[in-house]
C-alpha positions in Angstrom: -0.3 0.2 0.0 1.3 3.4 -0.9 2.4 6.1 1.7 1.3 9.0 0.0 -0.6 9.7 -3.1 3.0 10.7 -4.8 4.0 7.4 -3.6 1.2 6.1 -5.9 1.8 8.8 -8.6 5.6 7.7 -8.6 4.5 3.8 -9.0 2.4 4.3 -12.3 4.6 6.5 -13.8 7.3 3.8 -13.2 5.7 0.5 -14.1 3.3 2.2 -16.5 4.9 4.9 -18.3 2.6 5.6 -21.0 -0.6 5.0 -19.1 -3.1 8.2 -19.6 -3.5 9.7 -16.3 -5.7 13.1 -17.3 -7.5 14.7 -20.6 -8.7 18.0 -20.5 -11.4 18.9 -22.6 -12.0 22.4 -23.9 -14.7 24.7 -24.2 -16.7 22.7 -26.6 -16.5 19.7 -24.4 -14.9 17.6 -27.3 -11.5 18.8 -28.2 -8.8 17.2 -26.3 -7.0 20.5 -24.9 -4.4 18.6 -23.0 -3.5 15.3 -22.4 -1.3 13.9 -20.0 0.6 10.2 -19.3 1.4 9.8 -15.7 4.8 9.8 -16.7 4.2 13.6 -18.1 2.5 14.7 -15.1 5.1 13.4 -12.8 7.5 15.3 -14.9 6.1 18.6 -15.0 4.9 18.6 -11.2 8.4 17.5 -9.8 9.4 20.7 -12.1 7.1 23.2 -10.6 8.1 21.3 -7.0 11.9 22.3 -7.9 10.5 26.2 -8.2 8.7 25.8 -5.1 11.8 24.6 -3.3 14.1 27.2 -4.6 11.7 29.8 -3.4 11.8 28.1 0.2 8.1 26.7 0.1 8.9 23.8 2.1 6.3 23.6 5.0 5.0 27.1 3.5 1.0 27.6 2.4 1.1 28.0 -1.3 -2.2 29.3 -2.7 -3.4 27.7 -6.1 -5.2 30.7 -7.9 -5.9 29.2 -11.8 -9.1 28.8 -14.0 -10.1 24.9 -14.2 -7.7 23.3 -16.2 -4.4 20.8 -16.0 -2.4 23.3 -14.6 -4.3 23.2 -12.0 -3.3 19.5 -11.1 -0.2 19.6 -12.0 0.7 22.9 -9.8 -1.0 20.8 -6.6 0.9 17.8 -6.9 4.1 20.6 -7.6 3.2 21.7 -4.0 3.3 18.2 -2.7 6.7 17.4 -4.4 8.3 20.3 -2.8 6.4 19.3 0.6 4.1 22.4 0.6 0.8 22.9 1.9 -1.2 23.8 -1.0 -4.3 25.7 -0.7 -6.7 25.6 -3.8 -8.6 28.4 -4.2 -11.0 29.8 -7.0 -9.4 32.0 -9.5 -9.3 35.8 -7.8 -11.8 38.9 -9.2 -9.5 40.8 -11.6 -11.6 44.0 -11.8 -12.7 44.3 -8.1 -11.5 43.3 -4.6 -12.1 39.8 -3.7 -12.7 39.7 -0.2 -12.6 35.4 0.0 -9.3 35.3 -1.7 -8.1 38.1 0.1 -8.9 36.7 3.5 -7.7 32.9 2.8 -4.4 34.5 1.7 -4.3 36.6 5.5 -5.5 33.8 6.9 -3.3 31.0 5.3 -0.1 33.3 6.1 0.7 32.2 2.4 3.5 33.9 0.6 3.2 32.4 -2.4 0.9 31.8 -5.2 1.0 29.9 -8.0 -1.1 31.0 -10.8 -1.7 31.4 -14.8 -0.2 33.8 -17.4 -3.6 35.0 -18.4 -4.5 35.9 -14.5 -1.1 37.3 -13.5 -1.3 39.6 -16.7 -4.5 40.6 -16.1 -3.6 41.0 -12.3 -0.8 43.3 -13.3 -2.5 45.6 -15.4 -4.6 46.8 -12.5 -1.1 48.2 -11.4 -2.0 50.0 -8.3 -4.6 47.5 -6.7 -1.6 44.9 -7.3 0.8 46.3 -5.5 -1.6 47.5 -2.7 -3.2 44.0 -2.1 -0.3 41.3 -3.1 3.0 43.0 -3.1 4.1 41.2 -0.4 3.6 37.8 -2.2 5.4 35.9 -4.6 3.4 35.3 -7.6 4.5 32.8 -10.0 3.4 31.7 -13.6 3.8 28.0 -13.8 2.8 28.0 -17.6 5.7 30.6 -18.3 8.3 29.0 -15.9 12.2 29.3 -16.4 12.8 25.1 -15.6 16.4 25.4 -17.6 18.3 25.4 -14.5 16.0 23.7 -12.4 16.7 19.9 -11.1 13.6 17.8 -10.8 12.1 18.0 -7.5 12.9 14.5 -5.4 10.1 12.4 -4.1 9.3 14.2 -0.5 10.5 12.7 2.2 7.0 12.8 4.5 4.7 10.9 7.0 0.9 10.8 7.6 1.0 13.2 9.8 2.3 15.9 7.4 -0.2 18.1 6.3 -0.8 18.2 2.5 -3.6 20.9 2.1 -6.1 23.5 3.5 -9.5 23.3 2.2 -11.4 26.5 3.1 -15.1 25.9 3.8 -15.9 29.7 5.0 -18.1 32.2 3.4 -16.5 36.0 1.9 -16.7 38.3 4.9 -16.6 36.2 8.3 -13.4 35.1 8.7 -12.2 31.5 6.9 -12.0 28.4 8.0 -9.3 26.3 6.5 -9.6 22.3 7.4 -6.1 20.6 7.9 -5.8 17.2 5.6 -2.5 15.5 6.4 -1.1 13.0 3.8 -2.5 9.9 6.5 -6.2 11.8 5.6 -6.0 11.4 1.9 -5.0 8.2 2.1 -7.3 6.6 4.3 -9.9 8.2 2.9 -9.1 6.8 -0.7 -8.7 3.4 0.4 -12.1 3.3 2.0 -13.9 5.8 -0.6 -12.1 3.4 -3.6 -13.8 0.1 -2.4 -17.1 2.0 -1.6 -17.9 2.8 -5.1 -15.9 0.0 -6.9 -13.1 1.5 -8.5 -11.7 -1.5 -10.3 -8.4 -2.0 -13.2 -11.2 -0.6 -16.4 -12.4 2.0 -14.4 -12.3 5.6 -16.5 -13.6 9.1 -14.4 -15.6 11.8 -15.7 -16.0 15.3 -14.0 -16.7 18.9 -14.7 -16.6 19.2 -10.9 -14.5 22.6 -9.8 -10.5 21.7 -8.7 -10.8 24.0 -5.4 -13.7 21.9 -4.4 -12.9 18.7 -2.5 -15.4 16.2 -4.4 -13.6 17.8 -7.6 -9.9 17.3 -6.3 -10.1 14.3 -4.2 -12.7 12.1 -5.4 -11.8 12.6 -9.2 -8.4 13.6 -9.2 -6.8 11.9 -6.3 -9.1 8.5 -6.5 -7.7 8.2 -10.4 -4.2 8.7 -8.9 -4.4 6.4 -6.6 -5.7 3.7 -8.4 -3.5 4.3 -11.6 -6.9 5.2 -13.3 -7.6 7.8 -16.2 -9.6 10.9 -15.5 -11.3 12.8 -18.6 -12.1 16.6 -17.2 -14.4 19.5 -18.1 -14.6 23.2 -16.6 -17.5 23.7 -14.8 -18.4 26.6 -17.1 -18.3 23.9 -19.8 -20.9 22.0 -18.4 -23.3 24.4 -16.9 -23.6 26.3 -20.5 -24.4 22.8 -21.8 -25.2 20.0 -19.7 -25.1 17.0 -21.7 -21.7 17.8 -22.6 -20.6 15.8 -19.3 -23.2 12.6 -20.5 -21.4 12.8 -23.8 -18.0 12.8 -22.4 -19.0 10.2 -20.2 -20.7 8.0 -23.5 -17.5 9.0 -25.4 -15.1 7.7 -22.9 -17.2 4.8 -21.9 -16.6 6.1 -18.3 -18.1 4.1 -15.0 -17.4 6.8 -12.3 -19.0 9.6 -12.4 -19.9 12.6 -9.4 -22.3 15.4 -8.9 -24.3 17.8 -7.2 -28.1 17.6 -7.4 -28.4 20.5 -9.4 -26.2 18.9 -12.0 -28.6 15.4 -12.7 -32.0 18.3 -12.4 -30.3 20.4 -15.0 -29.3 17.5 -17.1 -33.3 16.2 -17.4 -34.4 19.9 -18.2 -32.2 20.3 -21.0 -32.1 16.8 -22.7 -34.0 16.9 -25.9 -35.4 13.7 -27.5 -32.7 13.7 -30.1 -29.9 14.1 -27.3 -31.1 10.9 -25.7 -31.6 8.8 -29.4 -27.8 9.0 -29.7 -26.6 8.7 -26.0 -25.5 5.4 -24.4 -24.9 5.6 -20.7 -24.4 1.8 -20.4 -21.2 2.0 -19.0 -21.8 4.1 -16.2 -22.0 2.0 -12.8 -21.6 4.9 -10.2 -22.7 8.3 -10.6 -22.2 10.0 -6.9 -24.7 13.0 -6.1 -23.8 14.7 -2.7 -22.5 18.1 -2.0 -26.0 19.5 -1.5 -30.0 18.1 -0.3 -30.3 14.8 -2.4 -33.5 15.3 -3.6 -36.5 12.6 -4.3 -37.6 14.0 -7.8 -34.0 14.8 -9.0 -33.0 11.2 -8.7 -36.3 10.0 -10.1 -36.3 12.0 -12.8 -32.6 11.6 -13.9 -33.5 7.3 -14.0 -36.7 7.9 -16.0 -35.2 10.1 -18.5 -32.0 8.2 -19.0 -33.0 5.0 -18.9 -33.3 4.6 -22.6 -30.0 5.6 -22.8 -29.0 2.3 -20.9 -29.0 3.7 -17.2 -28.9 1.5 -14.7 -31.2 1.4 -12.0 -28.5 1.0 -9.2 -26.3 4.0 -11.2 -27.4 6.8 -8.8 -25.6 6.5 -5.6 -26.7 9.5 -3.0 -24.0 10.5 -0.5 -22.8 12.3 2.2 -19.6 14.2 3.1 -17.9 17.3 4.1 -14.3 18.7 3.8 -13.6 18.6 8.1 -14.0 14.6 7.3 -11.6 14.8 4.1 -14.7 14.1 1.8 -17.2 11.1 2.1 -18.7 9.6 5.2 -21.5 7.5 3.8 -22.6 6.5 0.4 -25.7 4.1 -1.0 -24.0 1.1 -2.5 -23.8 0.7 -6.6 -24.8 -2.7 -6.4 -28.3 -2.2 -4.5 -29.1 1.4 -5.2 -30.2 4.0 -3.2 -33.2 3.8 -1.2 -36.0 6.2 0.1 -38.2 6.3 2.8 -41.7 7.8 3.5 -42.3 10.1 6.8 -44.9 11.8 8.4 -43.9 15.8 7.9 -45.4 17.1 10.8 -43.9 14.3 13.1 -40.3 15.3 11.5 -40.8 18.5 12.6 -40.8 17.4 15.9 -37.8 15.4 15.5 -39.6 12.1 15.3 -39.5 9.7 12.2 -42.5 7.5 11.8 -44.6 6.6 8.8 -47.2 9.7 7.4 -50.9 9.6 8.7 -52.5 10.6 6.5 -51.4 10.8 2.3 -51.3 14.7 2.2 -48.7 14.5 5.0 -46.1 11.9 3.4 -42.4 13.3 2.9 -40.1 11.3 1.1 -36.5 11.0 1.8 -33.3 9.6 0.2 -31.0 7.8 1.9 -27.3 8.7 1.8 -26.2 4.9 1.9 -24.3 3.0 5.3 -20.8 4.5 6.9 -17.7 3.9 4.8 -15.8 1.5 6.4 -14.2 2.0 10.0 -16.4 5.0 10.0 -18.8 5.6 13.0 -22.0 7.6 12.7 -23.7 8.8 16.1 -27.3 10.8 15.8 -26.8 12.8 18.8 -29.3 15.9 20.3 -27.2 18.6 19.7 -28.6 20.3 23.3 -27.7 17.7 25.7 -24.8 16.1 23.8 -26.3 12.4 24.2 -27.3 9.9 21.9 -30.6 10.1 20.3 -33.3 6.9 20.7 -34.1 4.9 17.7 -36.5 7.3 15.1 -35.4 10.5 16.5 -33.7 13.4 14.7 -30.1 14.5 16.1 -27.1 16.1 15.6 -24.8 14.0 13.3 -21.7 13.2 14.5 -18.9 11.4 12.9 -15.7 9.3 13.6 -13.1 7.7 11.4 -9.6 7.7 10.3 -10.6 10.1 7.6 -11.8 12.9 10.0 -9.8 15.8 9.0 -7.2 17.3 12.2 -8.8 20.9 12.6 -9.1 24.0 11.2 -5.7 26.3 10.3 -5.2 28.6 13.4 -8.4 28.2 14.9 -7.7 26.3 18.0 -11.3 27.3 19.8 -13.6 26.1 16.8 -11.5 23.0 16.4 -12.2 22.0 20.1 -16.0 22.6 19.5 -16.2 21.1 16.7 -13.7 18.1 16.1 -13.2 16.8 19.5 -16.8 16.1 21.2 -17.0 13.1 22.8 -19.9 11.1 24.3 -20.3 9.5 27.7 -20.4 6.0 26.6 -17.3 5.7 24.5 -14.4 7.3 26.2 -11.4 7.6 24.3 -13.3 8.2 21.1 -14.0 11.9 20.0 -16.1 13.0 17.5 -16.8 15.9 14.4 -19.7 17.4 15.0 -20.7 18.1 11.6 -24.2 20.7 12.2 -26.3 19.1 10.5 -29.4 16.9 11.4 -30.8 13.4 10.6 -31.0 10.2 11.3 -30.2 6.1 11.1 -32.6 4.0 9.6 -31.6 0.6 9.2 -28.2 1.5 8.9 -28.5 4.2 6.6 -28.0 8.2 6.9 -30.9 10.1 6.2 -30.4 14.0 6.2 -33.3 16.2 7.4 -31.8 19.6 7.6 -28.6 21.9 9.0 -28.7 22.7 12.8 -26.3 25.7 11.4 -27.6 28.2 9.2 -25.7 27.4 6.4 -27.4 28.1 2.9 -25.9 25.3 -0.2 -26.9 26.5 -3.1 -26.0 24.2 -6.3 -23.5 22.9 -4.1 -21.8 25.9 -3.4 -21.9 26.9 0.9 -22.7 30.6 1.6 -23.0 31.9 5.4 -25.9 34.0 5.9 -24.7 36.5 7.8 -22.2 37.6 4.7 -25.3 37.6 2.0 -27.0 39.8 5.1 -24.3 42.2 5.3 -23.9 42.1 1.7 -27.6 43.7 1.7 -27.3 46.4 4.6 -24.3 47.9 2.5 -26.5 48.0 -1.0 -28.5 51.1 -0.3 -28.8 53.9 2.2 -32.2 53.0 3.2 -32.0 49.6 4.6 -31.7 49.0 8.4 -29.0 47.6 9.8 -29.2 44.5 11.5 -32.5 43.7 10.3 -31.7 41.2 7.5 -32.4 37.7 7.2 -30.9 35.5 4.3 -32.3 31.6 4.2 -33.0 29.1 1.7 -36.5 27.7 0.4 -36.8 24.9 -2.0 -38.5 26.5 -5.3 -39.0 24.2 -8.7 -36.8 21.3 -7.4 -33.7 23.1 -5.8 -32.5 25.4 -2.9 -33.0 29.3 -3.7 -32.2 32.3 -2.2 -34.4 34.4 -0.1 -33.5 37.9 1.7 -36.1 39.6 3.8 -35.0 42.9 5.3 -36.4 46.6 6.9 -35.8 49.8 5.6 -35.2 53.5 7.3 -38.2 55.0 8.8 -37.5 57.3 6.4 -38.2 55.8 3.0 -39.9 57.2 0.6 -42.5 54.4 -1.0 -41.4 55.2 -4.6 -37.6 54.8 -3.6 -38.2 50.6 -2.7 -38.0 49.3 -6.0 -34.9 51.4 -6.3 -33.6 49.5 -3.3 -34.3 45.9 -4.3 -32.4 46.2 -7.6 -29.7 47.7 -5.5 -30.1 44.9 -3.5 -29.9 42.5 -6.6 -27.1 43.4 -8.0 -24.7 43.6 -4.8 -25.5 39.9 -4.0 -24.9 38.5 -7.8 -21.9 41.0 -7.5 -20.4 39.7 -4.2 -21.8 35.9 -3.9 -22.3 35.4 -7.7 -26.1 34.5 -6.7 -29.5 35.6 -7.5 -32.1 35.6 -5.2 -35.4 34.2 -6.0 -37.2 36.7 -3.7 -36.5 40.2 -2.2 -38.8 41.0 0.7 -38.9 44.8 1.7 -40.6 44.7 5.5 -41.7 47.7 7.0 -39.7 48.9 10.6 -40.0 45.7 13.3 -41.2 42.8 11.2 -38.4 40.9 10.7 -38.3 38.2 14.1 -35.6 38.3 16.4 -34.7 36.9 20.0 -35.4 39.3 22.8 -31.7 39.6 23.1 -31.8 41.2 19.6 -30.8 38.2 17.2 -32.0 37.5 14.0 -34.6 34.2 13.9 -33.6 33.2 10.3 -35.6 30.1 10.7 -38.2 31.9 12.1 -38.5 34.3 9.0 -38.5 31.6 6.8 -41.2 29.9 7.9 -43.1 33.5 8.0 -42.1 33.7 4.3 -43.7 30.3 3.4 -46.7 31.3 5.2 -46.6 34.7 3.4 -46.9 36.3 7.1 -44.2 39.2 6.8 -45.7 42.8 7.3 -44.7 43.5 3.7 -43.9 47.0 2.1 -42.6 45.8 -1.3 -41.8 42.3 -2.6 -40.3 40.9 -5.7 -40.2 37.2 -6.6 -38.3 35.7 -9.4 -38.0 39.0 -10.9 -41.2 40.3 -10.8 -43.1 42.8 -8.2 -45.7 41.2 -6.2 -48.3 43.7 -5.3 -50.2 43.2 -2.0 -48.0 40.3 -0.8 -48.2 39.4 2.6 -49.6 40.7 5.6 -50.5 44.8 5.8 -49.9 44.9 9.8 -46.7 45.3 11.3 -45.5 43.4 14.1 -42.0 42.4 16.3 -42.1 38.6 17.4 -39.5 38.0 20.2 -38.2 34.8 21.4 -35.8 33.9 24.1 
């Protein structure tokens, strides 16, 4: 067994020199923009590693700021060869400040950023901003790297406890949190996950997932490398523009493993045309992991029904559950048995009870996320008492296992709170508190919601306080500390709703202008489109007696149309007379 993913890369390069490691497809989803054998991947990574060694990067944090492409992969492995700590991020915004990028740069204390020619030249063109924000950071363009005087980097001497990379999970204005992932965490996860999804000697992966995301990086780059298998990658934008490019690539390369969030499968169903289905062959696909956001029964059912004529097997879709704090996967459905659904009572579930529906109109269908992976322990715990819940009761999901990460970078207090939970009946064992709510049924994990207020839209995490801050700074008439951001389910996926109050001196004809300013600010800063923006009269947004916004209560008032509303825009259309006329101020402890 390999000690690190670099050892695996070296093994396949030495024993199968011409074995194809990676193919990257261009914008059309068909042109092969780059092809790398394992040997070529090693050669390129070792040269980047040598350049990092020359700059004293060993043990230091190195940001990877690339658009999606093969360079991202070679640069990441270059960091591992140099025994530097890789920090994958999205490429920075060019024409305006990028708060998330800057916050990660500051928190990680990185002094080196690896990037592409296009990004570096574009940033340097913004001369004043570049000097002010990044003047003390070395930017290294790996595309135009001068390697004439470099000796290839040797294989690093690391142990399982050596930190490999930081996976940042936070939003754009609150302090970001970098999950500490060691070489040991990566390897232990890859071994049990490869077993769970049935990686074999004929496996080919296809993926469009972002490489800065754990599902894209670990699940669709590291896993193929460990097993000496070929992965075909494309840009997320290539997929979003034409979702069927993903499925056509699976057909073309006869891939048997892929993955994506719920919205991706839903998008494929909505965009598929009869002529697409006539020529599409998905009979090679054994495993299509779905995770990274809530898995919806309707999406799974419709995807199965739509693509069954294309040879899609009934057991192919494999709902899973995981998070960066557990390196990636915690549980997953069996590709041999297929997914499980469970009909439960809606009202009982709101009271944290799991029981059959009392009437058809109270039935809710939940999708199981499979059994915990080998060596992984899942407990359902009352988040207030920290005592395990009895059967058929919803609680917080706690996880223990060899792949659970070590904590958050430079954040000991939150690390202790999140990663070092204990149960009285299991002395000596520590658990990760996921913040998610769910239950176990016949050994399978079912997710019912989130203990935290994290908003997940199209697989991307958004902290509500970040969006609320943006809203309150979007227009001078928006009242401070009186905004709630949350998500609801609409049209089969999670949608963003913003409820806010205006200052008492507002003028009625200005409210449309306020909404437009909010929509523009949220789109610019968070790359989100608001499904609804509700402007309320002063005192309408529910709070506790201590002044904290009650997001869940506000969400329920929105669903029930019980908000005292001055102006409502839903699906980009003004909705007159929406909500209540009278204002109210709810309080709670």
